[in-house]
VMD Tcl script that draws the C-alpha trace (Angstrom):
set ca {
  {-8.30 17.15 32.76}
  {-8.29 20.00 30.17}
  {-5.91 17.98 27.84}
  {-8.33 14.97 28.19}
  {-11.29 17.18 27.19}
  {-9.30 18.67 24.30}
  {-8.26 15.18 23.09}
  {-11.84 13.98 23.15}
  {-13.14 17.14 21.22}
  {-10.38 16.64 18.57}
  {-11.60 13.20 17.81}
  {-12.33 12.74 14.07}
  {-16.12 12.23 13.72}
  {-18.57 12.70 11.01}
  {-19.12 10.20 8.16}
  {-17.02 7.31 9.45}
  {-16.55 5.73 5.99}
  {-15.48 8.95 4.26}
  {-11.79 8.45 4.67}
  {-11.74 4.72 3.68}
  {-10.80 5.42 0.16}
  {-7.74 7.26 1.29}
  {-6.55 4.42 3.53}
  {-7.67 1.11 1.88}
  {-6.09 -0.64 -1.04}
  {-7.87 -0.13 -4.46}
  {-9.00 -3.36 -6.06}
  {-7.56 -3.94 -9.46}
  {-9.73 -4.16 -12.56}
  {-10.02 -7.61 -14.12}
  {-7.34 -8.23 -16.76}
  {-7.78 -10.37 -19.90}
  {-5.40 -13.19 -19.74}
  {-4.77 -16.01 -22.26}
  {-3.92 -19.69 -21.57}
  {-0.19 -19.01 -21.69}
  {-0.43 -16.20 -19.15}
  {-2.35 -18.43 -16.73}
  {-0.05 -21.35 -17.18}
  {3.00 -19.02 -16.54}
  {1.37 -17.75 -13.45}
  {0.71 -21.24 -12.20}
  {4.28 -22.28 -12.81}
  {5.43 -19.22 -10.67}
  {2.89 -20.00 -7.94}
  {4.63 -23.40 -7.57}
  {8.15 -21.84 -7.59}
  {8.67 -18.18 -7.93}
  {12.46 -18.77 -8.23}
  {12.19 -20.40 -11.74}
  {14.40 -18.62 -14.21}
  {12.95 -17.20 -17.41}
  {14.79 -19.87 -19.34}
  {13.16 -22.67 -17.25}
  {9.73 -21.08 -17.75}
  {10.37 -20.78 -21.45}
  {11.36 -24.45 -21.64}
  {8.21 -25.47 -19.78}
  {5.97 -23.45 -21.95}
  {7.83 -24.18 -25.23}
  {8.51 -20.49 -25.81}
  {11.64 -18.31 -26.07}
  {13.00 -16.60 -22.89}
  {12.59 -13.11 -24.43}
  {8.90 -13.96 -25.03}
  {8.49 -15.01 -21.37}
  {10.31 -11.78 -20.24}
  {7.83 -9.72 -22.23}
  {4.86 -11.53 -20.74}
  {6.14 -11.15 -17.23}
  {6.85 -7.46 -17.80}
  {3.22 -7.03 -19.10}
  {1.74 -8.94 -16.10}
  {3.73 -6.79 -13.69}
  {2.64 -3.49 -15.56}
  {-1.02 -4.74 -15.31}
  {-0.51 -5.43 -11.62}
  {-1.44 -9.10 -11.98}
  {2.00 -9.94 -10.58}
  {2.60 -7.70 -7.67}
  {5.82 -9.30 -6.31}
  {7.79 -12.38 -5.89}
  {8.09 -13.72 -2.33}
  {8.69 -16.63 0.04}
  {6.14 -18.53 2.13}
  {7.22 -18.45 5.71}
  {6.33 -20.99 8.46}
  {5.70 -18.43 11.19}
  {5.52 -21.14 13.88}
  {9.10 -22.06 13.13}
  {10.18 -18.47 13.64}
  {8.45 -18.42 17.18}
  {5.09 -16.87 16.19}
  {3.15 -19.93 17.33}
  {-0.36 -18.22 17.52}
  {-2.68 -16.82 14.84}
  {-5.29 -14.53 16.34}
  {-8.53 -13.12 14.72}
  {-9.67 -9.87 16.26}
  {-12.99 -8.19 15.59}
  {-13.06 -4.48 16.21}
  {-16.05 -2.12 16.66}
  {-15.21 1.47 16.37}
  {-16.70 4.45 18.26}
  {-19.76 5.55 16.39}
  {-18.86 8.27 13.86}
  {-15.12 7.70 14.16}
  {-13.09 7.76 10.90}
  {-12.38 4.02 10.27}
  {-9.52 4.80 7.85}
  {-7.51 6.32 10.72}
  {-7.96 3.18 12.83}
  {-6.89 1.07 9.79}
  {-3.73 3.19 9.42}
  {-2.90 2.75 13.15}
  {-3.38 -1.03 12.99}
  {-1.27 -1.30 9.81}
  {1.68 0.23 11.74}
  {1.81 -2.75 14.15}
  {4.34 -5.37 12.77}
  {2.41 -8.38 14.14}
  {-0.77 -7.40 12.25}
  {-1.05 -9.39 9.00}
  {-4.25 -8.07 7.55}
  {-6.98 -5.43 8.40}
  {-10.34 -5.94 6.64}
  {-13.33 -3.62 6.73}
  {-16.29 -5.90 6.79}
  {-20.06 -5.91 6.89}
  {-21.99 -7.25 9.77}
  {-22.10 -6.53 13.57}
  {-18.58 -5.27 13.86}
  {-16.39 -2.89 11.75}
  {-13.12 -4.67 11.17}
  {-11.60 -8.08 11.10}
  {-7.88 -8.19 11.86}
  {-5.53 -11.16 11.61}
  {-2.33 -11.01 13.71}
  {0.56 -13.30 14.74}
  {1.79 -13.58 18.46}
  {4.48 -15.60 19.95}
  {2.43 -16.64 22.98}
  {-0.25 -15.54 25.40}
  {2.02 -12.96 27.08}
  {2.83 -11.37 23.71}
  {-0.86 -11.28 22.73}
  {-1.67 -9.56 26.06}
  {1.03 -7.01 25.54}
  {-0.14 -6.25 21.91}
  {-3.74 -5.78 23.23}
  {-3.00 -3.69 26.32}
  {-0.19 -1.56 25.03}
  {-0.76 -1.25 21.28}
  {-4.25 -2.09 19.99}
  {-6.36 -0.87 22.92}
  {-4.43 2.40 23.02}
  {-5.66 3.27 19.47}
  {-8.15 6.15 19.55}
  {-11.44 5.29 18.02}
  {-11.56 1.62 19.06}
  {-14.62 0.91 21.20}
  {-14.61 -2.78 21.56}
  {-12.75 -5.85 20.49}
  {-13.31 -9.56 20.55}
  {-10.28 -11.93 20.42}
  {-10.37 -15.52 18.81}
  {-7.16 -17.62 19.18}
  {-6.81 -20.35 16.59}
  {-6.57 -23.89 18.03}
  {-5.69 -25.62 14.73}
  {-5.54 -24.93 11.07}
  {-5.57 -26.83 7.90}
  {-2.39 -27.93 6.28}
  {-0.97 -25.16 4.03}
  {-2.22 -25.27 0.45}
  {-1.22 -23.33 -2.69}
  {-4.55 -21.56 -3.33}
  {-3.02 -19.61 -6.14}
  {-2.14 -22.92 -7.97}
  {-5.49 -24.34 -7.36}
  {-7.42 -21.28 -8.60}
  {-5.12 -21.02 -11.73}
  {-5.65 -24.77 -12.39}
  {-9.41 -24.26 -12.31}
  {-9.08 -21.19 -14.59}
  {-7.15 -23.41 -17.12}
  {-9.83 -26.08 -16.89}
  {-12.37 -23.56 -17.64}
  {-10.72 -22.26 -20.88}
  {-11.98 -23.43 -24.12}
  {-9.74 -26.02 -25.52}
  {-8.49 -26.95 -22.06}
  {-8.11 -30.58 -23.05}
  {-5.97 -29.59 -26.05}
  {-3.60 -27.71 -23.80}
  {-3.56 -30.16 -20.94}
  {-0.17 -31.54 -22.10}
  {1.38 -28.20 -21.29}
  {0.54 -28.59 -17.57}
}
mol new
graphics top color blue
foreach p $ca { graphics top sphere $p radius 0.5 }
foreach p [lrange $ca 0 end-1] q [lrange $ca 1 end] { graphics top cylinder $p $q radius 0.2 }
display resetview
């Protein structure tokens, strides 16, 4: 009983948003890009395995010039990594779940974010405006796996007062959002028609 009281009194309270800056990612400042940068990014969004030589050929440039552009885009944190798109259902994670979280009033939200980030099945933790505090996206194999995550991991996190769970029934076919946005950026550039042959 005494340990329960001690745990409750040790609960981080006060200004609940104070610690967010210590736990949340910092948005990058916008970076000035030219048409070649955007076309280069679009090519990589289609296939991140393209060699610098292939990229140079597509953009009518030398491979060293492409290497320098890529290095600059990486330094500016425009390119933050090169990865693979995984079909999670094919790997047994059939269910995408959205979880809304309401924290105990006054609890430091950053601490809850850190605890959630430590759960492998959690894809994303967003602090949001509105009637709840956080929106979480996670992947589960099935209902039993989700139940285990809720009972034994998420609901055990100190500071969580309430959750609501939404299980996806269907989702749109995958699309390459990066390619679509980069294409729109190219179309918005001055002289876009003159460069359309480089697409």
